[in-house]
Every structure is written in C-alpha cells, then in structure tokens.
N, C-alpha and C positions, 0 to 999 in steps of 0.2 A: 527476500530469500534469506538474508542474514538473520532477521528476526525469527523466522521459522527454524533455522538451524539451531540458534541458541535456545529457543524455546523448547525444541525437541531434546536438546542436550540436558536441559534442566529436568526433564521428565525421567531420565535414566536413573537407575538406582545408584546410591553412593559408592557401592563397591566397584563400579565400572567408571567412576569419575563424574557422575551426575549429581544432582541435588535431591533426587527422590521426591520431587514435588508432584502434586496432583495437577490436572489440566486447569482447574480453576485458579490455583495459586500461580501457575505460570502466566495465565492471562492477566491477572491483577498486577503481579509484580513486574512483569517484563513486557508483554505484548501490548498492554494498554497504552504504553508510551509512543507507539508507532501509529496510532489511529489518526491523530490530527495531522502529522506531516503527510501521510499518504492521502488523506482527504484533501488537503491543500493542493497536492500535485494532481489529483484527479480533476479538481475544479479548474486548474490552469490548463490541463489537457483539453477539457471540454470547451473552455473559452477559445482555445486555439482552433478547435474543429468548427465552432460556430463562426468565428471570424473568417476562417478559410472558406467556408461555404458561402458566406455573404459576399466575399470578394470574388469568388468563382462565378456565382450567379450574376453579379453586377457586371463582370467583364463579358460574359457570354451573352447577356441581354443587349449590350451596346452594339455588338457586331451583327446581330440579327436584324 
C-alpha cells in the first residue's frame, strides 16, 4: 500500500507537490524495487499453506 501511495504521488503534477512522472517512469524508478520482497513474502506464505495442509492431512489420517 505504501508503494502504491508513493507511486501515485509521483504521478501528480509538480504544482500540487508531485513529480509529474509518467506511469512507466514511476514503475522503473520506484515500484520495481518492491517486486523481489513481495515475491519472497508470497513464497513464504505459500510454503506455510503447503506445510499446514500436509500437517492437517497427516493428523486427520491417523485418527481415522
């Protein structure tokens, strides 16, 4: 959300406090730095889901 806020602020014209950039300039200069950290967090979340499903199914299969 912070990346979107600052990215949108850079799109504003300079007379209202923005930088007057185009969407391509904002993506290259600012938003491209957030791709790798977000990707790592998504991978960690997916691993948590997979491990949770494996443990859930292993526990429920033992009781049956």
